[in-house]
C-alpha positions in Angstrom: 18.7 -21.2 3.6 15.5 -20.7 5.2 17.0 -17.5 6.9 18.4 -16.4 3.7 14.9 -16.8 1.8 13.1 -14.9 5.1 16.2 -12.0 4.4 15.9 -11.8 0.8 11.7 -11.5 1.3 12.0 -8.5 3.7 15.2 -6.9 1.9 15.2 -7.9 -1.8 18.3 -5.6 -2.3 20.7 -7.4 0.0 22.9 -9.1 -1.9 25.4 -12.2 -0.6 28.1 -9.4 1.4 24.9 -7.7 2.7 23.3 -11.0 3.9 26.3 -12.2 5.3 26.7 -9.6 7.6 23.0 -9.3 8.6 23.1 -13.6 9.4 26.1 -12.6 11.1 24.2 -10.3 13.3 21.9 -12.8 13.7 24.8 -15.2 15.3 25.2 -17.1 11.9 28.6 -17.3 11.0 28.9 -18.1 7.0 31.0 -16.8 4.7 30.3 -14.8 1.8 30.9 -17.2 -0.9 28.2 -20.0 0.3 26.0 -17.1 0.9 25.9 -16.6 -3.3 26.0 -20.6 -3.9 23.3 -21.3 -1.9 21.4 -17.7 -3.3 22.5 -19.3 -7.0 20.8 -22.9 -6.1 17.5 -21.3 -4.7 17.4 -19.1 -7.9 17.2 -15.7 -6.1 19.4 -12.5 -7.0 19.4 -9.0 -5.3 17.6 -6.2 -6.8 19.6 -3.1 -7.7 20.5 -0.3 -10.4 21.5 -2.3 -13.7 23.9 -0.6 -15.7 22.0 0.8 -18.3 18.3 0.6 -18.5 18.6 0.6 -22.1 19.3 -2.4 -23.5 18.4 -3.9 -26.9 17.4 -7.0 -27.7 18.5 -9.0 -30.5 16.7 -9.9 -33.4 13.9 -7.0 -32.5 13.5 -4.6 -35.0 14.9 -1.0 -34.5 12.7 2.2 -36.5 14.4 4.9 -37.8 14.4 8.5 -35.8 11.1 10.5 -37.1 11.6 13.8 -34.9 14.7 15.0 -36.2 13.1 17.1 -39.6 9.6 17.8 -38.8 8.3 20.6 -36.7 6.3 19.7 -33.2 3.9 22.7 -33.6 0.8 21.2 -31.2 -0.1 18.6 -28.5 -0.5 14.8 -28.7 1.3 15.4 -32.1 4.1 13.5 -30.8 4.9 11.4 -27.6 8.1 10.2 -26.3 8.8 7.5 -23.3 11.6 6.3 -21.3 12.8 4.3 -18.2 14.8 5.8 -15.3 15.3 4.5 -11.8 14.5 6.2 -8.4 16.4 5.7 -6.0 14.9 5.2 -2.3 16.2 5.2 1.1 16.7 1.2 0.6 16.9 -0.2 -3.0 14.8 1.7 -5.9 12.5 1.6 -8.4 11.9 1.7 -11.8 9.9 4.8 -13.4 8.3 4.8 -16.7 7.0 7.8 -18.1 5.1 9.1 -21.3 6.0 12.8 -22.7 4.1 14.7 -24.6 7.1 16.5 -26.6 5.2 19.6 -27.2 3.4 20.6 -23.8 6.0 18.8 -22.0 2.8 17.2 -20.0 3.2 13.4 -18.7 -0.2 12.0 -19.1 0.9 8.5 -17.6 3.3 6.9 -15.8 4.4 3.7 -14.5 6.7 2.2 -11.2 8.0 -1.2 -11.2 10.9 -3.0 -9.1 12.1 -5.2 -12.3 12.5 -4.0 -16.2 9.8 -6.1 -17.5 7.8 -4.6 -20.5 4.7 -5.3 -19.2 4.6 -1.9 -16.6 5.7 0.2 -19.4 2.7 -1.1 -21.6 0.6 -0.2 -18.7 1.7 3.1 -19.0 0.9 3.4 -23.0 -2.1 1.8 -22.5 -3.3 4.2 -19.4 -2.2 7.6 -21.9 -4.3 6.2 -25.0 -7.3 5.4 -23.2 -7.4 9.3 -21.6 -5.7 11.1 -24.6 -5.8 11.7 -27.7 -3.7 9.4 -29.9 0.0 10.9 -31.3 0.9 10.6 -34.6 4.4 9.7 -33.9 5.5 8.2 -30.8 9.2 7.7 -29.8 11.2 5.5 -27.7 14.9 4.5 -27.2 16.1 0.9 -28.5 15.5 -0.6 -25.1 14.1 -4.3 -25.5 10.9 -3.0 -23.9 10.1 -0.8 -26.5 10.9 -2.8 -29.4 9.6 -5.9 -28.0 6.7 -7.2 -30.5 3.7 -6.4 -27.7 4.7 -3.2 -27.6 5.0 -2.0 -31.3 2.1 -4.1 -32.0 0.4 -1.8 -29.6 1.2 1.0 -31.1 0.6 -0.2 -35.0 -2.7 -1.4 -34.1 -3.4 2.4 -33.5 -1.8 3.5 -36.3 0.8 5.3 -34.3 4.3 6.0 -36.1 6.8 4.4 -34.0 10.4 6.5 -34.2 13.7 5.2 -31.7 16.7 7.2 -31.2 20.2 6.7 -31.9 22.1 4.6 -30.4 23.6 6.5 -27.3 22.4 9.6 -27.8 20.8 10.8 -25.2 19.8 14.5 -27.2 17.1 12.6 -29.6 15.1 12.1 -26.6 15.8 15.3 -24.4 12.1 15.9 -24.0 11.9 12.9 -21.1 15.5 13.4 -20.0 14.3 17.3 -18.8 11.8 15.3 -17.3 13.8 12.8 -15.6 16.0 15.5 -14.2 13.0 17.4 -12.8 12.1 14.6 -10.6 15.7 13.9 -9.9 16.3 17.2 -8.8 13.2 18.6 -7.5 11.4 15.7 -5.6 13.6 12.1 -5.1 17.0 14.0 -3.9 14.5 15.7 -1.4 12.3 12.9 -0.4 13.9 9.4 0.3 11.2 7.1 0.1 11.3 3.9 2.2 9.0 1.8 0.7 7.8 1.2 -3.4 4.1 2.4 -1.8 5.6 5.3 -0.5 7.8 6.3 -3.7 4.0 5.9 -5.8 2.4 8.3 -3.7 5.3 10.8 -3.8 6.1 10.5 -7.5 2.1 11.2 -8.3 2.2 14.0 -6.0 5.3 16.0 -7.8 3.7 14.7 -11.3 0.2 16.3 -10.9 2.1 19.1 -9.4 4.7 19.4 -12.3 1.5 19.0 -14.8 -0.9 21.7 -13.4 1.4 23.8 -11.2 4.8 24.2 -12.2 5.8 27.3 -14.8 8.1 26.2 -17.6 10.5 28.1 -19.0 10.1 26.9 -22.0 7.0 27.2 -22.2 6.5 30.9 -21.5 6.0 30.3 -17.8 2.7 28.4 -18.5 1.9 25.1 -17.0 1.8 21.7 -19.5 -1.8 21.3 -18.9 -2.3 25.0 -19.5 -0.7 24.8 -23.3 -2.5 20.9 -23.4 -6.0 22.3 -22.4 -5.5 25.7 -23.0 -7.0 26.3 -19.1 -5.8 28.1 -16.4 -3.0 27.0 -13.7 -4.6 24.9 -10.8 -4.1 27.4 -8.2 -5.1 30.7 -10.3 -8.6 28.5 -11.1 -9.4 27.6 -7.5 -9.3 31.2 -6.4 -11.0 32.4 -9.3 -13.9 29.6 -8.1 -13.6 30.3 -4.5 -14.4 34.6 -5.6 -16.7 33.4 -7.7 -18.7 31.6 -5.0 -18.9 34.6 -2.6 -21.8 36.8 -3.3 -20.6 40.1 -4.8 -21.2 43.1 -3.2 -24.2 45.4 -4.7 -23.2 49.2 -5.4 -26.1 50.2 -4.0 -25.8 47.9 -0.6 -24.2 50.5 2.4 -21.5 49.5 4.6 -22.4 48.3 8.2 -21.1 51.7 10.1 -18.5 51.2 12.5 -18.9 52.1 16.2 -17.7 55.5 17.2 -14.9 55.5 19.5 -14.8 57.0 22.7 -13.3 60.5 23.1 -10.0 60.7 24.2 -11.1 63.9 26.2 -14.1 65.4 28.3 -16.1 65.0 31.8 -16.8 61.4 31.1 -12.7 60.1 29.9 -11.1 62.2 32.9 -13.7 60.4 35.5 -12.9 56.5 33.9 -9.3 57.8 34.0 -9.8 58.9 37.9 -11.4 55.7 38.8 -8.4 53.5 37.1 -5.3 55.5 38.7 -7.0 55.6 42.6 -7.0 51.7 42.1 -3.2 51.3 40.6 0.3 51.6 43.5 1.3 55.2 44.2 4.6 54.5 41.6 2.4 53.0 39.0 0.1 56.0 39.3 3.0 58.3 39.1 4.2 56.9 35.9 0.8 57.0 34.3 0.5 60.7 35.4 3.6 61.2 33.5 2.0 59.5 30.2 
C-alpha cells in the first residue's frame, strides 16, 4: 500500500492498470483487481476526464435562459461562464472562464484539478472585483453554477441569473467559441507537462486573446479595444516608442555624408597600381580585365 500511495502522489492520473504496470517495472507482480481493491480501501482514485463537466445537482434551482430575447449592445451587459478541460502531456486540468458576451473579452479565469465549486467562485470574485458588474450572468446547469454559494454571490450583487437549456450548446455559444480557440490555438500546439506550466501557457494565450488577437466578429478589433475603446497592444507600444523619440525639427539640417573617392584621376590610378603590384601574376591579369 505504501508503494501505491507513493505512485498516486507522483502520478495522480494513474488508474489501477497503469499502477499495475508501474509496480511491475519495480519488480512487483501484482494483479489489477488487487490494486483496485487496495485503492478503494485507501480512499484514492485516478484523476481523469469525466464524461461531462455539466452535471446538475438534485434539488438545485434552475433559472430560465435570459439571453434569447434582448439584444446585447454594450460591454458588461451580460457575462457567461463555463468549465472545460485542458489536456496536458500527462493528465489534464479544468478551466473555468468568464466571458463578456459583447466584447468576447475574458475578464477572469481559474485552473483546477478538481470540479469543486470553489475555483468557479474564485474566478467570479476576480471578475467582479476588477470590472464593471454585468446585468445578466449566464451559465449552464452544472452543479457548480446552481449551488447556493455561487448563485448567492450573484444575488448579493443584484445580478440576474441565466441558465441555458440542458444539452443546448448554442445557448452558451460565446463560451464555446473561447473554448475552441484555446484548444486549437494553444493546447493542441503546446503539451504542458505540469499544472504550473499549463497555468502559464493559458495565461499567456488569454492575454494575447484579449489584447492582440483580432476577431472577425468584432470587425478585426480586439476584445480590449471594444471593451475599453483603446488601441491594440502592439500598436500602442509602437506609438509610445515613437512618441519618446525626439522629432526632427524642420529647420534642423541632416548631417552631410562624406563624399566617396573618385573612381578616376591620378590618385585613383596610383592606388590601383599599388594594389596590382602586390597581387600574383594571374590575379593581376584578371584584375586588369575588369
